[in-house]
C-alpha positions as CSV (number, residue, x, y, z in Angstrom):
1,M,119.1,101.0,97.8
2,H,115.8,100.3,99.6
3,E,115.2,97.3,101.7
4,L,112.3,94.9,101.1
5,L,110.4,93.4,104.0
6,I,108.9,90.1,103.1
7,A,105.8,89.4,105.2
8,N,102.6,87.5,105.5
9,G,100.1,90.1,106.5
10,S,101.7,92.0,109.4
11,Y,104.1,89.3,110.3
12,G,107.6,89.9,109.0
13,L,109.5,86.9,107.6
14,L,112.6,88.3,106.0
15,R,114.4,91.5,105.3
16,V,116.1,91.6,101.9
17,M,118.6,94.2,100.8
18,P,119.8,94.5,97.1
19,I,123.6,94.6,97.0
20,A,124.9,94.4,93.4
21,V,124.3,92.8,90.0
22,R,126.8,91.6,87.5
23,G,126.9,89.7,84.2
24,E,128.5,86.2,83.8
25,G,128.8,83.7,81.0
26,R,129.3,84.2,77.2
27,L,127.8,81.0,76.0
28,V,124.9,81.2,78.5
29,P,124.5,84.9,79.5
30,R,123.3,85.3,83.1
31,L,122.5,88.2,85.4
32,V,123.8,87.5,88.9
33,F,121.9,89.3,91.6
34,E,123.5,89.6,95.1
35,L,121.1,89.9,98.0
36,D,121.6,90.4,101.7
37,V,118.9,88.3,103.5
38,R,118.2,88.4,107.3
39,T,115.5,87.9,109.8
40,P,113.6,91.0,111.0
41,R,114.2,90.1,114.6
42,E,116.7,88.5,117.0
43,R,116.0,85.0,118.2
44,M,114.5,84.0,114.9
45,E,115.7,81.4,112.4
46,V,114.6,80.8,108.8
47,H,115.4,77.8,106.6
48,L,114.8,79.2,103.1
49,Q,113.7,76.1,101.2
50,L,113.1,78.0,97.9
51,L,113.5,81.5,96.7
52,E,112.2,82.2,93.2
53,A,113.2,85.5,91.5
54,R,111.4,86.7,88.4
55,F,113.3,89.4,86.5
56,V,110.7,91.9,85.4
57,L,111.4,94.3,82.6
58,G,108.5,96.7,81.9
59,S,105.4,94.5,82.0
60,E,107.1,91.3,81.0
61,V,109.0,88.5,82.9
62,A,112.4,88.5,81.1
63,G,114.0,85.6,83.1
64,V,113.6,83.4,86.2
65,G,116.2,82.2,88.7
66,M,116.2,80.3,92.0
67,A,118.1,79.8,95.2
68,D,117.5,77.2,97.9
69,G,118.8,75.6,101.0
70,H,119.9,78.7,102.9
71,V,119.8,79.2,106.7
72,V,119.1,82.8,107.6
73,G,119.4,84.5,111.0
74,P,119.4,88.1,112.2
75,H,123.0,88.9,111.2
76,G,122.4,88.3,107.5
77,R,123.4,86.0,104.7
78,R,124.6,86.8,101.2
79,I,122.6,84.9,98.6
80,L,123.3,84.9,94.8
81,V,120.5,84.4,92.3
82,E,121.5,83.6,88.7
83,I,119.0,84.4,86.0
84,P,119.7,83.4,82.4
85,V,118.8,86.1,79.9
86,A,118.7,86.5,76.2
87,P,121.0,89.1,74.7
88,V,118.0,91.1,73.4
89,V,116.9,91.5,77.1
90,L,120.0,93.4,77.8
91,D,119.5,95.7,74.8
92,V,115.9,96.4,75.8
93,A,116.9,97.1,79.4
94,Q,119.6,99.5,78.1
95,Q,117.1,101.4,76.0
96,L,114.9,101.8,79.1
97,M,117.7,103.5,80.9
98,P,116.2,107.0,81.4
99,D,119.2,108.9,82.8
100,D,122.3,107.9,84.8
101,E,121.0,104.7,86.2
102,L,119.0,101.6,85.3
103,L,116.2,100.1,87.5
104,L,116.2,96.3,87.5
105,Q,113.4,94.6,89.4
106,L,113.1,91.1,90.9
107,R,109.7,89.8,91.9
108,L,110.3,87.4,94.8
109,S,108.3,84.4,96.0
110,G,109.1,81.2,97.8
111,L,108.8,78.8,100.8
112,A,110.5,78.9,104.2
113,F,110.5,77.1,107.5
114,I,110.5,79.5,110.4
115,K,111.1,79.3,114.1
116,D,110.5,82.5,116.1
117,D,111.4,82.5,119.8
118,N,110.1,86.0,120.4
119,S,107.0,86.2,122.7
120,E,106.8,89.9,123.2
121,H,104.4,90.7,120.4
122,P,100.8,89.5,120.2
123,Q,100.0,86.3,118.4
124,Y,97.5,86.5,115.5
125,M,95.7,83.8,113.6
126,G,98.0,82.3,110.9
127,E,101.2,83.3,112.6
128,P,103.6,80.7,113.7
129,A,103.5,79.6,117.4
130,V,106.4,80.8,119.5
131,G,109.3,78.5,119.5
132,E,107.8,76.0,116.9
133,W,108.8,75.4,113.3
134,S,106.2,76.3,110.7
135,A,106.1,76.5,106.9
136,Q,105.4,79.9,105.4
137,S,105.0,80.8,101.8
138,F,105.4,84.3,100.4
139,G,104.9,86.3,97.2
140,T,102.1,84.1,95.8
141,H,99.2,86.4,96.4
142,Q,101.1,89.7,96.8
143,H,104.0,91.0,94.7
144,M,107.2,91.3,96.6
145,T,109.4,93.5,94.4
146,L,113.1,94.2,95.1
147,D,114.7,97.1,93.2
148,F,118.3,97.2,92.0
149,R,119.5,100.5,90.8
150,V,122.6,100.2,88.6
151,S,124.6,103.2,87.5
152,R,125.4,103.6,83.8
153,S,129.1,103.0,84.3
154,D,128.4,99.8,86.3
155,W,126.0,98.6,83.7
156,F,128.6,98.6,81.0
157,R,131.6,97.6,83.2
158,R,130.0,94.9,85.4
159,V,127.2,93.6,83.2
160,R,127.6,94.2,79.5
161,E,131.4,93.8,79.2
162,P,131.7,90.4,81.0
163,L,128.9,89.0,78.8
164,G,130.5,89.6,75.4
165,L,133.5,90.5,73.3
166,M,132.9,94.2,73.3
167,R,134.7,96.5,75.7
168,Y,132.6,99.5,76.8
169,L,134.2,102.8,77.6
170,H,131.9,104.9,79.8
171,V,132.2,108.6,79.5
172,E,130.9,110.8,82.3
173,I,128.9,113.6,80.8
174,G,127.6,116.4,83.1
175,I,124.4,118.0,82.1
176,P,123.3,120.9,84.3
177,R,120.0,120.7,86.1
178,G,117.7,123.2,87.8
179,T,115.1,125.5,86.4
180,G,117.3,128.6,87.0
181,H,120.3,127.4,85.0
182,P,120.7,128.9,81.5
183,L,120.9,125.4,80.1
184,A,117.8,124.1,81.9
185,K,115.8,124.0,78.6
186,V,118.7,122.1,76.9
187,G,118.5,119.5,79.7
188,E,114.7,119.1,79.2
189,L,115.2,118.5,75.4
190,L,117.9,115.9,76.0
191,A,115.6,114.1,78.4
192,N,113.0,114.1,75.6
193,A,115.6,112.7,73.2
194,D,116.4,109.9,75.7
195,R,112.7,109.0,75.9
196,A,112.4,109.1,72.1
197,L,115.3,106.7,71.8
198,A,113.8,104.3,74.3
199,Q,110.5,104.3,72.3
200,G,112.2,103.7,69.0
201,D,111.4,107.2,67.6
202,E,114.6,107.9,65.8
203,P,113.4,111.1,64.0
204,G,112.2,112.4,67.4
205,V,115.7,111.9,68.8
206,F,117.1,114.1,66.0
207,L,114.4,116.7,66.5
208,H,115.0,117.1,70.3
209,C,118.8,117.0,69.9
210,R,118.7,119.7,67.3
211,G,116.4,121.7,69.5
212,A,118.9,121.3,72.4
213,V,121.7,122.8,70.2
214,D,119.4,125.6,69.1
215,A,118.5,126.3,72.8
216,L,122.1,127.0,73.8
217,P,122.4,130.5,75.2
218,G,123.5,132.9,72.4
219,S,122.6,130.4,69.6
220,P,123.4,130.3,66.8
221,K,126.3,132.8,66.4
222,N,127.0,134.3,69.9
223,I,127.4,131.3,72.2
224,F,131.1,131.7,72.7
225,D,131.3,135.5,72.6
226,G,132.7,135.5,76.2
227,L,135.7,133.4,75.4
228,V,139.1,135.2,75.4
229,D,140.7,132.8,73.1
230,E,139.2,133.7,69.7
231,R,140.7,130.6,68.0
232,E,139.0,128.3,70.5
233,A,135.7,130.2,70.0
234,K,135.9,129.7,66.2
235,A,136.7,126.0,66.5
236,L,133.8,125.5,68.8
237,D,131.5,127.5,66.6
238,D,132.6,125.3,63.6
239,L,132.0,122.2,65.7
240,L,128.5,123.2,66.7
241,R,127.7,124.2,63.1
242,T,128.7,120.8,61.8
243,A,126.8,119.0,64.6
244,G,123.7,121.1,63.9
245,A,123.9,120.2,60.2
246,Y,124.1,116.5,61.0
247,L,121.2,116.7,63.4
248,H,119.1,118.7,60.9
249,R,119.5,115.9,58.3
250,G,117.8,113.4,60.6
251,R,114.6,115.5,61.0
252,H,113.5,115.3,57.3
253,V,112.5,112.6,54.9
254,D,114.5,111.8,51.7
255,R,113.0,113.5,48.7
256,E,114.5,111.2,46.2
257,G,116.3,107.8,45.8
258,D,115.5,104.4,47.2
259,R,114.3,105.8,50.5
260,Q,112.1,108.6,49.2
261,G,109.6,109.6,51.8
262,E,111.5,107.9,54.6
263,F,113.8,109.2,57.3
264,P,117.4,108.4,56.2
265,I,118.4,107.3,59.7
266,T,118.7,104.1,61.8
267,G,118.7,103.4,65.5
268,A,122.5,103.5,65.5
269,D,122.3,107.0,63.9
270,A,120.0,108.1,66.7
271,R,122.2,106.8,69.4
272,F,125.2,108.6,67.9
273,A,123.2,111.8,67.5
274,L,122.2,111.7,71.2
275,N,125.7,110.9,72.5
276,L,127.2,113.6,70.2
277,T,124.7,116.2,71.5
278,K,125.4,115.3,75.2
279,V,129.1,115.5,74.7
280,V,128.8,118.9,73.0
281,V,126.4,120.3,75.6
282,S,128.5,119.1,78.4
283,H,131.6,120.9,77.1
284,V,129.6,124.0,76.3
285,A,128.4,124.1,79.9
286,D,132.0,123.7,81.1
287,V,133.2,126.5,78.9
288,L,130.4,128.9,79.9
289,D,131.2,128.3,83.6
290,R,134.8,129.4,83.3
């Protein structure tokens, strides 16, 4: 994770490193962000009177938390910032998860009293005098954004699961990358399906997932020709055929019934279709690499 230097102009006030994030509380759900905060130089002391953290999701502020009364030196101090969040915020954040990790951003501002005993660097107007305490505000005129990158497994295990009654089982699914790989086109289509899901485009999810199945090398009938075990090849062919039929269903509107002219799918259907396709593609890649 990348460090953030909080500064007033060219004068560094604090160095902030993102450590971890977790979920706490079922009655009042909170995201707890752990930060390592230290001064950028030796012989410098900071009394952090107020640290305000705005949790930014997309273009909106989804929650605000504060910490205060911390004394910080060059060797660092762990600070926890708790931000109450509505359950819908977690759902939206999860939908924005593009791949294997989620980016959570805190926009920091605050007020600190600073004493800097370093006299080696030149003094500029507005900077605190050497050896004297001065009040310094930060983040009011310039965004100070701290990035937390959370893996998909940690998101479910450390954030979602502690906040509710659901237990999340995370499955590692390997999708090959690289333009030279025979499954490269499949990976591109799955990335398109991820974006469609985040945008609420359920038919688009089915479209890209079915395209990913059709893009498998040897599709539709010769994908597993290289397998020695004919019974395994037949079972996998049957599985792909069934999955393809399910994905095909979600690409077309109903021609009759109560939902005539509408796509007969929901967001839950789209999530299942995407997860199903990822699992199938991951296993096909493993089989083809034998």
